[in-house]
Rosetta silent file (secondary structure, phi, psi, omega in degrees, C-alpha in Angstrom):
SEQUENCE: MQPTPLASLLLVVDNDDTAQTQRHWLEQAGYRVRPAVSLKEVEQACHAEKFDMVLVADVVEPRMKKAIGLMIRHFLPNAPILQMGRTRPDLEGNCFVTGGSPEDVLRSVSRILNSDDIPPAAL
SCORE:     score description
SCORE:     0.000 S_00000001
   1 L     0.000  139.907 -179.973   64.862   57.570   49.655 S_00000001
   2 L   -90.426  144.053  177.612   67.862   55.344   49.352 S_00000001
   3 L   -68.242  152.361  172.847   71.370   56.792   49.026 S_00000001
   4 L   -63.701  128.536 -175.748   73.176   56.505   45.733 S_00000001
   5 L   -54.090  125.548  175.874   75.378   53.420   46.198 S_00000001
   6 L    55.819   28.887  175.900   78.812   54.391   47.418 S_00000001
   7 L   -62.213  138.377 -177.156   78.330   58.083   46.655 S_00000001
   8 E  -104.702  124.348 -176.415   81.359   60.016   47.821 S_00000001
   9 E  -116.589  135.288  169.576   80.789   63.250   49.738 S_00000001
  10 E   -96.770  119.824 -176.766   83.247   65.980   50.706 S_00000001
  11 E  -106.390  113.485 -178.506   82.010   67.430   54.007 S_00000001
  12 E  -107.973  115.625 -179.834   83.302   70.939   54.792 S_00000001
  13 L  -133.413 -178.832 -174.056   82.682   72.127   58.352 S_00000001
  14 L   -98.500   -8.962  178.957   84.366   74.431   60.852 S_00000001
  15 L  -156.429  162.110 -175.879   85.672   71.964   63.469 S_00000001
  16 H   -65.499  -36.389 -179.557   86.592   68.331   64.047 S_00000001
  17 H   -63.157  -46.450  177.745   83.739   67.614   66.483 S_00000001
  18 H   -62.795  -41.198  179.624   81.102   68.717   63.982 S_00000001
  19 H   -58.564  -45.758 -177.583   82.912   66.804   61.241 S_00000001
  20 H   -67.900  -40.182  178.990   82.821   63.563   63.232 S_00000001
  21 H   -63.315  -50.737 -178.270   79.161   63.948   64.218 S_00000001
  22 H   -69.095  -35.724  177.030   77.978   64.713   60.688 S_00000001
  23 H   -59.861  -41.947 -178.085   80.284   62.116   59.174 S_00000001
  24 H   -58.710  -52.421 -177.043   78.765   59.482   61.429 S_00000001
  25 H   -72.768  -26.530  174.054   75.151   60.006   60.358 S_00000001
  26 H   -69.437  -41.571  177.713   76.090   60.399   56.698 S_00000001
  27 H   -67.714  -37.427  176.882   78.038   57.119   56.798 S_00000001
  28 H   -60.279  -29.483  178.940   75.166   55.438   58.659 S_00000001
  29 L   -83.475   -2.695  174.503   72.994   56.430   55.685 S_00000001
  30 L   104.225    8.269 -179.791   75.380   54.659   53.298 S_00000001
  31 L   -96.471  152.103  169.596   77.607   57.454   51.978 S_00000001
  32 E   -89.663  131.259 -172.676   81.397   57.592   51.861 S_00000001
  33 E  -129.161  132.364  172.373   82.452   60.807   53.604 S_00000001
  34 E  -119.696  112.187  179.540   85.699   62.741   53.690 S_00000001
  35 E   -82.142  152.330  175.209   85.607   65.620   56.181 S_00000001
  36 E  -143.636  132.681 -178.958   87.614   68.826   55.786 S_00000001
  37 L  -117.505    6.943  178.526   87.886   71.634   58.345 S_00000001
  38 L  -148.644  163.850  177.653   90.298   73.941   56.548 S_00000001
  39 H   -61.005  -38.823  178.811   91.036   75.237   53.079 S_00000001
  40 H   -62.357  -41.346  178.975   94.203   73.116   53.041 S_00000001
  41 H   -67.702  -35.271  175.738   92.210   69.971   53.838 S_00000001
  42 H   -62.928  -46.214  179.748   89.724   70.788   51.065 S_00000001
  43 H   -61.574  -45.141  179.062   92.597   71.158   48.602 S_00000001
  44 H   -61.377  -42.109  179.693   94.211   67.904   49.747 S_00000001
  45 H   -64.085  -42.569 -179.676   90.905   66.062   49.438 S_00000001
  46 H   -66.058  -31.855  176.106   90.292   67.436   45.933 S_00000001
  47 H   -72.876  -32.609 -172.502   93.775   66.308   44.847 S_00000001
  48 H   -82.714  -32.060 -175.736   93.283   62.851   46.351 S_00000001
  49 L  -157.802  168.553  176.295   89.868   61.877   45.011 S_00000001
  50 L   -99.420  147.191 -178.982   86.745   62.856   43.093 S_00000001
  51 L  -122.276  145.486  176.612   83.490   63.559   44.903 S_00000001
  52 L   -77.075  -27.240 -177.695   79.890   63.154   43.815 S_00000001
  53 E  -159.357  153.223  176.304   78.825   66.099   45.967 S_00000001
  54 E  -118.235  129.583  176.300   80.246   68.704   48.333 S_00000001
  55 E  -109.094  128.734 -178.593   78.438   69.614   51.554 S_00000001
  56 E  -123.874  122.445  178.183   79.332   72.947   53.154 S_00000001
  57 E   -73.561  143.838 -179.286   78.099   73.896   56.626 S_00000001
  58 L   -65.370  -21.884 -178.035   76.746   77.403   57.024 S_00000001
  59 L   -73.708  -10.040  177.787   78.999   77.951   60.063 S_00000001
  60 L   -64.012  133.462 -177.149   82.087   78.028   57.829 S_00000001
  61 L   -56.031  135.593 -172.275   83.549   81.558   57.876 S_00000001
  62 H   -54.316  -42.614  179.534   82.383   83.572   54.819 S_00000001
  63 H   -66.583  -38.280  177.349   85.840   84.354   53.371 S_00000001
  64 H   -65.943  -38.755 -179.797   86.875   80.721   53.734 S_00000001
  65 H   -61.537  -41.228  179.369   83.568   79.662   52.157 S_00000001
  66 H   -64.161  -44.208  178.246   84.255   81.823   49.104 S_00000001
  67 H   -64.152  -39.100  177.196   87.764   80.355   48.712 S_00000001
  68 H   -62.729  -44.073  178.234   86.349   76.848   49.142 S_00000001
  69 H   -58.344  -44.125  178.252   83.762   77.561   46.455 S_00000001
  70 H   -63.834  -41.682 -179.829   86.459   78.697   44.031 S_00000001
  71 H   -65.627  -42.319  179.259   88.594   75.647   44.795 S_00000001
  72 H   -62.782  -43.103  178.655   85.680   73.263   44.342 S_00000001
  73 H   -62.643  -32.325  178.787   84.813   74.867   40.999 S_00000001
  74 H   -71.761  -50.261 -175.002   88.445   74.422   39.917 S_00000001
  75 H   -85.181  -33.146 -175.078   88.839   70.764   40.943 S_00000001
  76 L  -131.128   65.953 -170.724   85.218   69.558   40.733 S_00000001
  77 L   -60.607  -24.876 -177.990   83.509   71.851   38.214 S_00000001
  78 L  -104.488   -1.450 -177.642   80.378   69.709   37.844 S_00000001
  79 L   -73.774  131.649  174.870   79.935   68.584   41.438 S_00000001
  80 L   -69.837  146.244  176.965   76.823   69.910   43.146 S_00000001
  81 E  -113.033  127.829  176.815   77.385   71.887   46.337 S_00000001
  82 E  -110.448  115.212  176.596   74.837   71.566   49.137 S_00000001
  83 E   -89.458  117.251 -176.982   74.926   74.383   51.669 S_00000001
  84 E   -88.344  130.077  177.644   73.575   73.059   54.957 S_00000001
  85 L    85.806   20.815 -179.177   71.601   75.460   57.132 S_00000001
  86 L  -114.842  155.759  171.148   71.007   78.118   54.448 S_00000001
  87 L  -107.765  -20.254  175.419   67.890   79.611   52.936 S_00000001
  88 L  -138.685  142.782  178.969   69.740   81.203   49.995 S_00000001
  89 L   -70.843  143.408  172.264   73.006   80.118   48.393 S_00000001
  90 L  -123.115   18.208  172.382   76.044   82.311   48.921 S_00000001
  91 L  -119.278  147.661  179.754   78.361   80.244   46.740 S_00000001
  92 L   -86.558  160.005  175.441   78.381   80.403   42.964 S_00000001
  93 L   103.919 -154.157 -176.444   77.841   77.485   40.643 S_00000001
  94 L   -78.181   70.915 -169.388   75.725   74.359   40.928 S_00000001
  95 E  -111.233  135.997  178.103   74.650   75.231   44.463 S_00000001
  96 E  -121.758  161.234  176.954   71.699   73.994   46.501 S_00000001
  97 E  -127.542  154.616  177.101   70.505   74.877   49.994 S_00000001
  98 E  -155.933  166.248  174.321   68.853   72.854   52.745 S_00000001
  99 L   -65.780  173.385 -175.522   68.051   73.003   56.434 S_00000001
 100 L   -94.533   -3.493 -178.384   70.675   71.949   58.931 S_00000001
 101 L   -75.766  154.979  176.451   69.023   68.871   60.444 S_00000001
 102 H   -55.720  -38.838 -179.597   70.266   65.403   59.529 S_00000001
 103 H   -63.757  -45.327  178.981   66.865   64.627   57.991 S_00000001
 104 H   -61.064  -45.870 -177.024   66.938   67.748   55.781 S_00000001
 105 H   -65.195  -48.393 -178.802   70.492   67.086   54.657 S_00000001
 106 H   -62.173  -41.783  178.425   69.956   63.379   53.919 S_00000001
 107 H   -62.181  -44.658 -178.436   66.734   64.063   51.996 S_00000001
 108 H   -67.597  -42.932  178.644   68.439   66.787   49.921 S_00000001
 109 H   -59.064  -47.385 -179.219   71.562   64.732   49.207 S_00000001
 110 H   -62.182  -44.790 -179.204   69.457   61.821   48.011 S_00000001
 111 H   -62.482  -43.521 -177.797   67.230   64.027   45.835 S_00000001
 112 H   -67.850  -46.088 -177.712   70.171   65.785   44.205 S_00000001
 113 H   -69.364  -24.932 -177.476   72.200   62.644   43.555 S_00000001
 114 L  -100.356    7.779 -177.968   69.180   60.771   42.181 S_00000001
 115 L  -140.552  138.935  177.036   67.829   63.494   39.894 S_00000001
 116 L   -98.753   -4.830 -172.098   69.158   65.373   36.904 S_00000001
 117 L  -115.825   17.534  175.462   66.317   67.866   36.747 S_00000001
 118 L   -89.829  118.236 -179.884   66.390   69.699   40.088 S_00000001
 119 L   -70.745  148.049  177.577   67.510   73.286   39.475 S_00000001
 120 L   -53.236  147.785  179.011   70.129   74.716   41.863 S_00000001
 121 L    65.633   17.041 -176.935   68.793   76.377   45.013 S_00000001
 122 L   -89.915  -11.267 -175.389   65.453   74.589   44.572 S_00000001
 123 L   -92.246    0.000    0.000   65.519   72.507   47.752 S_00000001
């Protein structure tokens, strides 16, 4: 599957090393990626630009994840959220889950961005 041209992704992870690694393979696949490793960085990113999708790593601390979910719903109410490395969503809203491998994530991102009829948590 081909990426949606110039789709913009907000990547929320727990540290800079993970952010750079995941950013690299997402950009190699053709996506524009803005990483965020803190609630403040998520807020700054949401003020600065609009995103087609938000990716949240499962390693993000649960209380921070809940606050991130609320912030995303405030700034990007219609943006799908893809939780990487989950089997069930733990964020409310238009939330999907996928495995944590680059292949799983890329396949899920492409499917979600290219389809209007995939129900949340179906991947």
